[in-house]
N, CA and C atoms as an extended XYZ file, in Angstrom:
177
Properties=species:S:1:pos:R:3:atomname:S:1:resname:S:1:resid:I:1 pbc="F F F"
N         0.815       -1.193        0.000 N   MET     1
C         0.000        0.000        0.000 CA  MET     1
C         0.864        1.264        0.000 C   MET     1
N         2.041        1.173        0.614 N   ASN     2
C         2.915        2.339        0.675 CA  ASN     2
C         3.475        2.710       -0.703 C   ASN     2
N         3.564        1.722       -1.590 N   ILE     3
C         4.110        2.015       -2.909 CA  ILE     3
C         3.182        2.944       -3.691 C   ILE     3
N         1.897        2.914       -3.403 N   LEU     4
C         0.963        3.812       -4.072 CA  LEU     4
C         1.255        5.272       -3.745 C   LEU     4
N         1.779        5.516       -2.570 N   LEU     5
C         2.135        6.881       -2.192 CA  LEU     5
C         3.278        7.410       -3.044 C   LEU     5
N         4.054        6.543       -3.618 N   ALA     6
C         5.141        6.974       -4.498 CA  ALA     6
C         4.714        6.932       -5.959 C   ALA     6
N         3.944        5.913       -6.351 N   LEU     7
C         3.615        5.739       -7.761 CA  LEU     7
C         2.581        6.734       -8.276 C   LEU     7
N         1.631        7.119       -7.456 N   ILE     8
C         0.599        8.059       -7.911 CA  ILE     8
C         1.205        9.434       -8.199 C   ILE     8
N         1.988       10.017       -7.308 N   PRO     9
C         2.618       11.304       -7.660 CA  PRO     9
C         3.589       11.176       -8.838 C   PRO     9
N         4.308       10.063       -8.921 N   LEU    10
C         5.218        9.855      -10.038 CA  LEU    10
C         4.456        9.798      -11.360 C   LEU    10
N         3.297        9.145      -11.360 N   SER    11
C         2.512        9.089      -12.594 CA  SER    11
C         1.988       10.466      -12.985 C   SER    11
N         1.619       11.287      -12.026 N   PHE    12
C         1.177       12.649      -12.343 CA  PHE    12
C         2.325       13.487      -12.904 C   PHE    12
N         3.512       13.309      -12.361 N   VAL    13
C         4.673       14.036      -12.874 CA  VAL    13
C         4.968       13.616      -14.305 C   VAL    13
N         4.915       12.321      -14.583 N   LEU    14
C         5.148       11.836      -15.943 CA  LEU    14
C         4.062       12.309      -16.898 C   LEU    14
N         2.833       12.368      -16.430 N   LEU    15
C         1.738       12.876      -17.258 CA  LEU    15
C         1.965       14.349      -17.587 C   LEU    15
N         2.327       15.139      -16.620 N   LEU    16
C         2.592       16.551      -16.865 CA  LEU    16
C         3.783       16.740      -17.803 C   LEU    16
N         4.792       15.898      -17.669 N   LEU    17
C         5.940       15.966      -18.558 CA  LEU    17
C         5.538       15.624      -19.996 C   LEU    17
N         4.696       14.635      -20.184 N   ALA    18
C         4.242       14.263      -21.521 CA  ALA    18
C         3.383       15.361      -22.133 C   ALA    18
N         2.510       15.975      -21.352 N   VAL    19
C         1.672       17.066      -21.857 CA  VAL    19
C         2.540       18.260      -22.222 C   VAL    19
N         3.534       18.574      -21.388 N   TRP    20
C         4.442       19.674      -21.704 CA  TRP    20
C         5.210       19.391      -22.993 C   TRP    20
N         5.703       18.172      -23.166 N   ALA    21
C         6.456       17.817      -24.370 CA  ALA    21
C         5.573       17.910      -25.610 C   ALA    21
N         4.320       17.511      -25.503 N   PHE    22
C         3.406       17.607      -26.638 CA  PHE    22
C         3.188       19.061      -27.038 C   PHE    22
N         2.894       19.916      -26.074 N   PHE    23
C         2.655       21.323      -26.400 CA  PHE    23
C         3.929       22.014      -26.877 C   PHE    23
N         5.095       21.617      -26.364 N   TRP    24
C         6.349       22.157      -26.860 CA  TRP    24
C         6.525       21.791      -28.328 C   TRP    24
N         6.232       20.546      -28.681 N   ALA    25
C         6.385       20.102      -30.064 CA  ALA    25
C         5.412       20.829      -30.983 C   ALA    25
N         4.204       21.069      -30.529 N   VAL    26
C         3.237       21.796      -31.349 CA  VAL    26
C         3.688       23.236      -31.549 C   VAL    26
N         4.179       23.861      -30.513 N   ASN    27
C         4.616       25.253      -30.619 CA  ASN    27
C         5.881       25.418      -31.454 C   ASN    27
N         6.686       24.383      -31.572 N   HIS    28
C         7.917       24.461      -32.351 CA  HIS    28
C         7.765       23.815      -33.725 C   HIS    28
N         6.550       23.727      -34.214 N   ALA    29
C         6.225       23.302      -35.586 CA  ALA    29
C         6.712       21.893      -35.906 C   ALA    29
N         6.661       20.986      -34.950 N   GLN    30
C         7.086       19.622      -35.203 CA  GLN    30
C         6.022       18.818      -35.956 C   GLN    30
N         4.777       19.258      -35.916 N   PHE    31
C         3.695       18.515      -36.547 CA  PHE    31
C         3.128       19.227      -37.770 C   PHE    31
N         3.838       20.216      -38.308 N   ASP    32
C         3.306       20.972      -39.436 CA  ASP    32
C         3.282       20.163      -40.726 C   ASP    32
N         4.339       19.453      -41.019 N   ASP    33
C         4.421       18.705      -42.276 CA  ASP    33
C         4.684       17.236      -41.955 C   ASP    33
N         3.648       16.416      -42.040 N   LEU    34
C         3.789       15.012      -41.686 CA  LEU    34
C         4.051       14.115      -42.892 C   LEU    34
N         3.911       14.646      -44.110 N   GLU    35
C         4.062       13.798      -45.287 CA  GLU    35
C         5.445       13.877      -45.918 C   GLU    35
N         6.071       15.019      -45.931 N   SER    36
C         7.372       15.159      -46.601 CA  SER    36
C         8.473       14.292      -45.989 C   SER    36
N         8.602       14.189      -44.669 N   PRO    37
C         9.660       13.333      -44.141 CA  PRO    37
C         9.498       11.863      -44.542 C   PRO    37
N         8.278       11.412      -44.725 N   ALA    38
C         8.075       10.023      -45.132 CA  ALA    38
C         8.459        9.802      -46.585 C   ALA    38
N         8.411       10.840      -47.395 N   LEU    39
C         8.748       10.708      -48.809 CA  LEU    39
C        10.210       11.017      -49.109 C   LEU    39
N        10.924       11.605      -48.187 N   SER    40
C        12.298       12.019      -48.462 CA  SER    40
C        13.241       10.861      -48.774 C   SER    40
N        13.092        9.656      -48.231 N   PRO    41
C        14.000        8.578      -48.648 CA  PRO    41
C        13.796        8.158      -50.101 C   PRO    41
N        12.665        8.474      -50.670 N   LEU    42
C        12.380        8.072      -52.038 CA  LEU    42
C        12.939        9.047      -53.073 C   LEU    42
N        13.338       10.215      -52.644 N   VAL    43
C        13.819       11.256      -53.559 CA  VAL    43
C        15.321       11.090      -53.746 C   VAL    43
N        15.759       11.141      -55.006 N   ASP    44
C        17.188       11.076      -55.280 CA  ASP    44
C        17.850       12.367      -54.831 C   ASP    44
N        19.054       12.246      -54.324 N   ASP    45
C        19.783       13.433      -53.882 CA  ASP    45
C        20.241       14.290      -55.054 C   ASP    45
N        20.666       13.650      -56.106 N   ARG    46
C        21.115       14.387      -57.271 CA  ARG    46
C        20.677       13.619      -58.518 C   ARG    46
N        20.437       14.315      -59.573 N   PRO    47
C        20.014       13.610      -60.790 CA  PRO    47
C        21.163       12.771      -61.344 C   PRO    47
N        20.807       11.618      -61.841 N   SER    48
C        21.848       10.748      -62.394 CA  SER    48
C        22.103       11.133      -63.842 C   SER    48
N        23.371       11.326      -64.188 N   ARG    49
C        23.766       11.663      -65.548 CA  ARG    49
C        24.655       10.545      -66.068 C   ARG    49
N        24.603       10.313      -67.351 N   PRO    50
C        25.499        9.286      -67.885 CA  PRO    50
C        26.952        9.716      -67.716 C   PRO    50
N        27.785        8.756      -67.421 N   ARG    51
C        29.199        9.056      -67.214 CA  ARG    51
C        29.877        9.304      -68.551 C   ARG    51
N        30.805       10.213      -68.537 N   ALA    52
C        31.573       10.492      -69.748 CA  ALA    52
C        32.505        9.319      -70.011 C   ALA    52
N        32.705        8.976      -71.262 N   PRO    53
C        33.620        7.864      -71.550 CA  PRO    53
C        35.036        8.223      -71.117 C   PRO    53
N        35.709        7.241      -70.571 N   GLU    54
C        37.067        7.481      -70.098 CA  GLU    54
C        38.031        7.479      -71.270 C   GLU    54
N        38.956        8.407      -71.214 N   SER    55
C        39.953        8.463      -72.292 CA  SER    55
C        41.065        7.459      -71.978 C   SER    55
N        41.665        6.912      -73.002 N   PRO    56
C        42.766        5.962      -72.750 CA  PRO    56
C        43.952        6.698      -72.151 C   PRO    56
N        44.728        6.013      -71.341 N   PRO    57
C        45.878        6.687      -70.717 CA  PRO    57
C        46.893        7.101      -71.767 C   PRO    57
N        47.402        8.307      -71.622 N   SER    58
C        48.393        8.802      -72.585 CA  SER    58
C        49.787        8.314      -72.190 C   SER    58
N        50.564        8.037      -73.201 N   THR    59
C        51.920        7.537      -72.919 CA  THR    59
C        52.969        8.528      -73.332 C   THR    59
């Protein structure tokens, strides 16, 4: 029964911390664009160009 005296206040502190973190994330625009980060691995970093033919070594 004594453990409840520790766990109940601890759970309220964790709840307040989670609510604070959520509102911090909303205020710092963390949830503004939810689609672009999911598509970024699919985008090539640079366009692929055909390689120039290598010249033979000069002697």
